[in-house]
C-alpha positions as CSV (number, residue, x, y, z in Angstrom):
1,M,-63.9,7.8,-21.0
2,G,-63.8,9.2,-24.3
3,H,-64.8,7.2,-27.2
4,Q,-61.5,5.9,-28.1
5,E,-61.4,3.0,-31.1
6,G,-59.9,0.6,-28.4
7,V,-56.4,-2.0,-29.2
8,R,-56.3,-4.6,-31.2
9,A,-54.3,-7.6,-29.8
10,L,-53.0,-10.5,-32.1
11,L,-53.2,-13.9,-31.5
12,L,-49.8,-15.3,-30.0
13,P,-48.1,-18.3,-30.6
14,H,-48.3,-21.0,-28.3
15,G,-46.2,-20.4,-24.8
16,D,-45.6,-16.7,-25.9
17,S,-46.8,-13.9,-23.6
18,I,-46.9,-9.7,-23.3
19,V,-47.7,-8.0,-20.2
20,V,-50.1,-5.3,-20.9
21,G,-50.5,-1.8,-18.8
22,S,-49.9,1.7,-18.9
23,A,-46.7,1.6,-18.0
24,Q,-43.9,2.2,-19.9
25,G,-41.4,-0.8,-20.8
26,V,-44.9,-2.9,-20.8
27,D,-45.1,-5.3,-24.2
28,L,-49.0,-3.6,-25.3
29,R,-48.6,0.0,-24.0
30,V,-52.7,1.5,-23.0
31,A,-53.4,5.5,-22.8
32,D,-55.5,4.8,-20.2
33,R,-55.4,6.2,-16.9
34,W,-57.5,3.8,-15.8
35,V,-55.6,1.1,-16.6
36,S,-52.9,0.0,-14.3
37,G,-48.7,0.0,-15.2
38,R,-48.7,-3.9,-15.3
39,H,-52.4,-4.7,-15.1
40,C,-52.4,-8.0,-17.7
41,R,-50.7,-10.9,-19.1
42,L,-51.8,-12.5,-22.5
43,K,-50.1,-15.8,-23.1
44,G,-50.9,-17.7,-26.4
45,S,-52.3,-20.9,-26.1
46,C,-53.6,-23.8,-28.9
47,G,-57.3,-22.5,-28.2
48,G,-56.8,-18.7,-28.3
49,V,-55.2,-16.2,-25.4
50,L,-55.2,-16.2,-22.0
51,V,-55.6,-13.4,-20.3
52,E,-54.5,-13.4,-16.7
53,D,-55.0,-9.9,-14.3
54,L,-52.0,-9.0,-12.6
55,S,-53.4,-7.7,-9.6
56,S,-55.0,-4.6,-11.2
57,K,-56.7,-2.0,-9.9
58,N,-60.1,-2.0,-12.2
59,G,-59.5,-6.0,-13.1
60,V,-60.3,-7.7,-16.1
61,L,-63.6,-7.2,-17.4
62,L,-65.8,-10.1,-19.4
63,G,-68.9,-10.3,-20.4
64,H,-71.4,-10.5,-16.5
65,G,-67.9,-9.4,-14.0
66,H,-64.3,-9.8,-13.6
67,V,-62.3,-12.9,-13.7
68,P,-58.7,-13.6,-13.0
69,R,-58.2,-15.5,-15.5
70,A,-60.1,-16.3,-19.0
71,L,-59.6,-18.2,-22.4
72,I,-59.8,-15.3,-25.5
73,G,-60.6,-17.3,-28.9
74,A,-59.7,-15.1,-31.9
75,G,-62.2,-12.5,-32.7
76,G,-63.6,-12.5,-28.8
77,A,-62.5,-8.9,-26.8
78,F,-62.5,-7.9,-23.1
79,V,-62.0,-4.7,-21.1
80,I,-59.4,-3.2,-18.9
81,G,-60.1,0.1,-17.5
82,H,-62.5,1.9,-20.1
83,T,-60.6,0.4,-23.0
84,L,-61.3,-2.9,-25.0
85,I,-58.9,-5.0,-26.4
86,A,-59.9,-7.4,-28.7
87,V,-58.3,-10.5,-29.9
88,E,-57.5,-10.9,-33.9
89,K,-56.0,-13.4,-36.0
90,S,-52.8,-13.0,-38.2
91,D,-52.8,-14.2,-41.7
92,V,-51.0,-13.7,-45.2
93,E,-54.5,-11.7,-46.6
94,S,-54.1,-9.3,-43.9
95,I,-54.3,-5.5,-45.0
96,Q,-51.0,-4.3,-45.1
97,E,-51.4,-0.6,-45.3
98,L,-54.2,0.8,-43.5
99,P,-57.3,3.0,-45.8
100,R,-58.4,6.0,-45.2
101,P,-61.5,5.7,-43.3
102,V,-64.9,6.3,-45.2
103,P,-67.2,8.7,-43.1
104,G,-70.2,6.9,-41.8
105,L,-68.0,3.2,-41.5
106,V,-67.0,2.9,-38.4
107,G,-64.5,0.6,-37.1
108,S,-61.1,-0.7,-36.9
109,S,-61.2,-4.7,-36.7
110,R,-59.7,-6.3,-39.7
111,A,-63.1,-7.2,-41.3
112,M,-64.3,-3.5,-41.5
113,L,-60.7,-2.5,-42.7
114,K,-61.2,-5.0,-45.8
115,V,-64.7,-3.4,-46.3
116,V,-63.0,0.3,-46.9
117,A,-60.8,-0.8,-48.6
118,D,-63.2,-2.7,-51.2
119,V,-65.2,0.8,-50.8
120,R,-62.3,2.6,-51.7
121,R,-61.3,0.2,-54.5
122,C,-64.3,0.0,-56.4
123,A,-66.1,3.2,-56.0
124,S,-64.8,5.4,-59.0
125,L,-65.6,2.1,-61.1
126,R,-69.0,1.7,-63.4
127,A,-69.1,-2.1,-62.7
128,P,-72.1,-3.0,-60.5
129,I,-71.5,-4.2,-57.1
130,L,-73.4,-6.8,-55.2
131,I,-73.8,-6.0,-51.5
132,Q,-74.0,-8.9,-49.1
133,G,-74.7,-9.0,-45.4
134,E,-76.9,-9.9,-42.7
135,S,-80.1,-7.7,-41.8
136,G,-78.5,-4.8,-40.0
137,T,-75.4,-5.0,-41.1
138,G,-75.3,-1.4,-42.7
139,K,-75.8,-2.9,-46.6
140,D,-77.4,0.8,-47.0
141,V,-75.0,3.2,-45.0
142,V,-72.1,1.4,-47.5
143,A,-73.8,1.9,-51.1
144,R,-74.5,5.1,-49.7
145,A,-70.4,5.6,-49.1
146,I,-69.9,3.8,-52.4
147,H,-72.0,7.0,-54.3
148,D,-70.0,9.5,-52.3
149,L,-66.3,9.0,-53.1
150,S,-68.1,8.0,-57.0
151,G,-68.1,11.2,-57.7
152,R,-71.1,11.1,-60.0
153,K,-73.2,14.0,-60.4
154,G,-76.3,12.8,-60.4
155,Q,-78.9,11.5,-57.5
156,Y,-78.8,8.7,-55.0
157,V,-82.0,6.1,-55.6
158,P,-82.7,4.1,-52.3
159,L,-85.6,1.1,-54.3
160,N,-86.2,-1.7,-51.7
161,V,-87.5,-4.0,-54.6
162,G,-88.4,-6.8,-52.6
163,A,-91.3,-5.0,-51.4
164,I,-92.4,-4.1,-55.6
165,P,-95.4,-6.4,-56.4
166,E,-95.5,-7.9,-59.4
167,G,-97.6,-5.5,-61.3
168,L,-95.9,-2.5,-60.3
169,V,-92.6,-3.0,-61.7
170,D,-92.5,-1.8,-64.7
171,A,-94.0,1.4,-63.1
172,E,-91.2,1.4,-60.4
173,L,-88.0,0.8,-61.8
174,F,-89.3,2.5,-66.0
175,G,-91.7,5.5,-64.4
176,H,-94.8,6.4,-66.9
177,R,-96.4,8.8,-68.9
178,R,-99.2,10.8,-68.1
179,G,-102.4,9.3,-69.6
180,A,-100.5,5.9,-69.8
181,F,-102.6,3.5,-67.7
182,T,-106.5,4.4,-65.4
183,G,-105.1,6.4,-62.5
184,A,-101.8,8.0,-64.3
185,V,-102.9,11.6,-64.0
186,A,-99.5,12.4,-63.9
187,T,-95.8,11.7,-65.3
188,R,-93.6,9.8,-63.0
189,A,-90.0,9.2,-63.3
190,G,-88.9,5.5,-62.5
191,A,-86.2,4.7,-60.5
192,F,-83.8,4.5,-63.6
193,E,-84.5,7.4,-64.8
194,Q,-84.1,9.4,-61.7
195,A,-80.7,8.3,-61.4
196,H,-79.4,8.8,-64.5
197,T,-75.9,9.7,-64.0
198,G,-76.2,8.6,-60.3
199,T,-76.4,5.6,-58.6
200,L,-79.3,3.2,-58.2
201,F,-79.3,1.0,-54.7
202,L,-81.5,-1.9,-55.1
203,D,-82.2,-3.4,-51.4
204,E,-83.6,-6.9,-51.5
205,V,-82.5,-7.5,-55.0
206,A,-83.4,-11.4,-54.5
207,E,-86.9,-10.7,-53.5
208,L,-86.9,-9.4,-56.9
209,S,-89.8,-11.1,-58.7
210,P,-89.4,-13.4,-61.9
211,G,-90.6,-11.2,-65.1
212,G,-88.7,-8.1,-62.7
213,Q,-85.5,-10.0,-62.9
214,V,-86.1,-10.4,-67.2
215,R,-86.5,-6.7,-67.7
216,L,-84.4,-5.4,-65.1
217,L,-81.1,-7.4,-67.2
218,R,-82.3,-6.5,-70.2
219,V,-82.0,-2.4,-68.8
220,I,-78.4,-3.1,-67.5
221,E,-77.9,-5.1,-70.6
222,D,-79.1,-2.4,-72.6
223,G,-78.8,0.7,-70.7
224,V,-82.1,2.1,-72.1
225,V,-85.6,2.1,-70.6
226,R,-89.1,2.6,-71.7
227,P,-91.0,4.2,-69.3
228,L,-95.0,3.1,-69.8
229,G,-96.5,5.3,-72.0
230,A,-93.6,6.2,-73.6
231,S,-93.3,7.0,-77.4
232,H,-89.4,6.9,-77.5
233,P,-87.0,5.0,-75.2
234,L,-85.1,6.9,-72.9
235,T,-80.8,6.1,-72.2
236,V,-79.8,6.2,-68.7
237,S,-76.4,6.5,-67.2
238,V,-76.4,4.6,-63.8
239,R,-74.3,2.9,-61.6
240,L,-75.9,-0.3,-60.1
241,V,-75.1,-1.0,-55.9
242,S,-77.6,-4.0,-55.4
243,A,-77.6,-5.5,-51.6
244,S,-78.9,-8.8,-50.3
245,W,-79.4,-10.4,-47.0
246,A,-79.4,-13.5,-48.7
247,N,-76.5,-15.9,-50.1
248,V,-77.8,-14.9,-53.4
249,A,-75.0,-17.6,-55.6
250,E,-76.8,-20.0,-53.3
251,L,-80.5,-19.1,-55.0
252,V,-79.1,-19.3,-58.4
253,G,-77.9,-22.8,-57.8
254,S,-81.4,-23.8,-56.7
255,G,-82.9,-21.4,-59.3
256,R,-84.8,-19.0,-57.5
257,F,-82.3,-15.9,-58.8
258,R,-81.4,-16.1,-63.1
259,G,-77.7,-17.0,-63.1
260,D,-77.3,-14.4,-65.7
261,L,-78.5,-11.4,-63.7
262,Y,-76.7,-12.7,-60.7
263,H,-73.3,-12.2,-62.6
264,R,-74.4,-8.8,-63.9
265,L,-75.4,-7.4,-60.7
266,S,-71.8,-9.2,-59.1
267,T,-68.7,-7.8,-60.3
268,F,-67.5,-6.5,-57.5
269,V,-68.8,-8.1,-54.4
270,I,-68.7,-6.9,-51.0
271,E,-70.0,-8.9,-47.8
272,L,-70.4,-7.5,-44.4
273,P,-69.4,-8.9,-41.5
274,P,-72.2,-9.3,-38.9
275,L,-71.5,-7.5,-35.0
276,R,-70.5,-10.7,-33.8
277,H,-67.7,-11.1,-35.6
278,R,-66.0,-7.6,-35.1
279,T,-66.7,-6.9,-31.4
280,G,-63.4,-5.5,-31.2
281,D,-65.4,-2.4,-33.1
282,I,-68.1,-2.4,-30.7
283,Q,-66.7,0.8,-28.3
284,A,-66.4,3.2,-31.8
285,L,-69.7,1.8,-32.8
286,S,-71.3,2.9,-29.3
287,G,-68.8,6.2,-29.5
288,F,-70.6,7.2,-32.8
289,L,-74.0,5.9,-31.8
290,L,-74.4,7.8,-28.6
291,Q,-73.1,11.0,-30.1
292,R,-75.8,10.5,-32.6
293,H,-78.2,9.8,-30.2
294,G,-76.7,12.9,-28.1
295,R,-78.5,15.7,-29.9
296,E,-82.2,14.5,-28.4
297,L,-80.8,12.7,-25.5
298,G,-77.6,14.6,-24.4
299,P,-74.2,13.4,-24.0
300,K,-74.2,10.0,-22.6
301,E,-70.9,7.4,-22.0
302,L,-70.4,3.3,-21.6
303,A,-68.9,2.7,-18.0
304,P,-66.7,-0.4,-18.6
305,S,-68.9,-3.2,-17.2
306,A,-71.8,-2.3,-19.6
307,L,-69.4,-2.2,-22.5
308,A,-68.3,-5.6,-21.6
309,R,-71.9,-6.7,-21.5
310,L,-72.1,-5.6,-25.3
311,V,-69.0,-7.1,-26.0
312,A,-70.4,-10.5,-24.3
313,Y,-74.1,-10.1,-26.3
314,D,-74.4,-12.3,-29.8
315,W,-76.2,-9.4,-31.5
316,P,-78.2,-11.4,-34.1
317,G,-79.8,-7.6,-35.5
318,N,-76.2,-6.4,-35.8
319,V,-75.7,-2.8,-35.7
320,R,-79.2,-1.8,-36.1
321,E,-80.0,-3.9,-32.7
322,L,-76.7,-1.9,-30.8
323,S,-78.2,1.2,-31.9
324,S,-81.4,0.6,-30.3
325,V,-79.9,-1.2,-27.5
326,L,-78.2,2.3,-27.1
327,Y,-80.8,4.4,-27.4
328,R,-83.0,2.8,-25.1
329,A,-79.8,2.9,-21.9
330,A,-79.3,6.6,-22.9
331,A,-83.2,7.0,-22.1
332,R,-82.9,5.2,-18.5
333,A,-79.7,6.5,-17.4
334,D,-80.8,9.8,-15.6
335,G,-76.6,10.7,-15.5
336,S,-74.1,10.8,-18.4
337,W,-73.1,7.4,-17.8
338,I,-74.8,4.5,-19.2
339,Q,-74.3,0.8,-16.1
340,V,-75.5,-2.8,-16.7
341,R,-78.4,-2.0,-15.4
342,H,-79.8,0.7,-18.2
343,L,-79.3,-2.2,-20.8
344,D,-82.2,-3.6,-22.0
345,F,-81.8,-6.4,-25.3
346,G,-85.2,-6.9,-25.5
347,P,-86.4,-10.6,-26.7
348,A,-84.9,-13.3,-27.0
349,P,-82.2,-13.7,-30.3
350,R,-83.5,-15.1,-33.2
351,P,-82.0,-18.1,-34.1
352,R,-78.8,-18.4,-36.6
353,K,-80.2,-20.4,-39.3
354,R,-81.7,-18.4,-41.7
355,T,-84.6,-19.3,-44.7
356,T,-83.1,-18.4,-48.4
357,S,-86.2,-17.7,-49.9
358,L,-89.8,-18.8,-49.3
359,T,-92.2,-19.3,-51.9
360,P,-96.0,-16.6,-51.9
361,R,-98.4,-20.0,-51.0
362,E,-94.9,-20.6,-48.6
363,A,-95.1,-17.3,-47.0
364,V,-98.4,-17.6,-46.4
365,R,-98.4,-21.0,-44.6
366,L,-95.2,-20.0,-42.5
367,V,-97.4,-16.9,-41.2
368,Q,-100.2,-19.3,-40.0
369,Q,-97.7,-21.8,-38.4
370,H,-97.3,-18.5,-35.7
371,G,-100.7,-17.9,-34.8
372,N,-101.0,-15.4,-37.6
373,N,-98.0,-13.4,-36.5
374,V,-95.9,-11.8,-39.3
375,S,-93.6,-10.4,-36.8
376,S,-93.2,-14.0,-35.0
377,A,-92.9,-15.6,-38.1
378,A,-90.1,-13.6,-39.8
379,R,-88.5,-14.2,-36.1
380,A,-88.5,-17.8,-36.7
381,A,-86.9,-18.1,-40.1
382,G,-84.3,-15.5,-39.2
383,I,-85.4,-13.2,-41.5
384,P,-86.7,-9.1,-41.8
385,R,-90.1,-8.6,-41.7
386,S,-89.8,-5.9,-44.6
387,T,-88.9,-9.3,-46.8
388,L,-91.5,-11.7,-45.5
389,R,-94.2,-8.7,-46.2
390,S,-92.8,-8.7,-49.7
391,W,-93.8,-12.2,-50.0
392,L,-97.0,-11.7,-48.7
393,A,-97.9,-8.6,-51.0
394,R,-97.1,-12.0,-53.6
395,A,-99.1,-13.7,-52.4
396,Q,-101.5,-11.6,-52.5
397,A,-101.5,-10.4,-56.2
398,E,-100.8,-13.6,-57.7
399,P,-102.7,-16.4,-55.7
400,A,-101.7,-19.8,-56.9
401,D,-105.5,-21.6,-56.1
402,E,-108.5,-20.2,-54.5
403,T,-107.3,-21.8,-50.8
404,D,-104.6,-18.9,-51.1
405,A,-106.4,-16.4,-52.5
406,L,-108.7,-17.0,-49.2
407,D,-106.1,-16.5,-47.2
408,M,-104.5,-13.2,-48.9
409,R,-107.9,-12.1,-48.0
410,K,-108.1,-13.0,-44.2
411,I,-105.0,-11.1,-44.1
412,A,-106.1,-8.1,-46.4
413,T,-109.3,-8.0,-44.1
414,G,-107.6,-8.4,-40.4
415,T,-109.2,-11.7,-40.2
416,G,-105.4,-13.5,-40.7
417,P,-101.9,-12.7,-39.8
418,T,-101.5,-9.8,-38.1
419,V,-98.0,-7.9,-37.3
């Protein structure tokens, strides 16, 4: 089969049609020996593109099986032979010249080409970048790519700031000197000092505590950090890349994130599309992930029906979920081909509606409402489990009243919410 990129077909004007196949002279030729000479016809419709099988040998695969005719909307895809064909919209803002690929960023959909172009455009600049996207879309991969293309000589330092309790923000970001506090038996460089002349990646920045936001803003403005216990401040040169699954602008509007810090962090904003909006990249992504899993599980390829099933799925967990599904399937497949029966999508998809943010008390109540199960509560809220845990940690560090303190003691002793 081979891990090819697939084929892009633009939405057609209403009534226009083209023939797709492997023969010379067809309107859209596909280099796939499993595709018939005149395999199918695409016809423009007010609702998208109507695909019609032209009595091909292997048929048109959509979702769970072969279809003689089907209406495919913009962003949809179907499979002929061993090739995925994605239907995409044409617009005046489309990229006129394809950007050079960026290692680690897989896919050639219009949405992903825009991400690649944005990364190349701003990687070498000094301005901060904010990456936004749902959990599992690859924000950390994009951040690493930005650093690799930046030319900066220092380290790439990732830090999940949402998981830092209020009392440890200074130590994590700015470091400390030996003897600065009880237990400080050795000097430790903070994230800013470690990333000097390099890149500091602040993951889940929207979850940073209010006090932490103030201190972060001061460093961004001054370029100076003072480690705990140090007699003199340090000047640092750090490229800041931040990421958030939540819409930070909305958090500013609701008063949950500082507007001045948001404007400092978001000189450039890169929006990562969810996988359900770029299903045309699933074939290329699957090939990339199977190659990576192949180091452990051996070489595997997707049967056309399995590829069609992957395209039809909604992917609430995005690329991270695709990787897990493919890993399980590769482990189950005895031979080199992954069939539909090997695919296991796990629990029911999480709801699309996502909780923007919760106060520590609201986080505790949410977990209690879901049978004291953190994983279940996180799925219901549509947030990463690590994010909910960070809110619970903040509640434990700063209980609002005696009731909250009791609730958090139950969590700590294992008599309350469970993982």
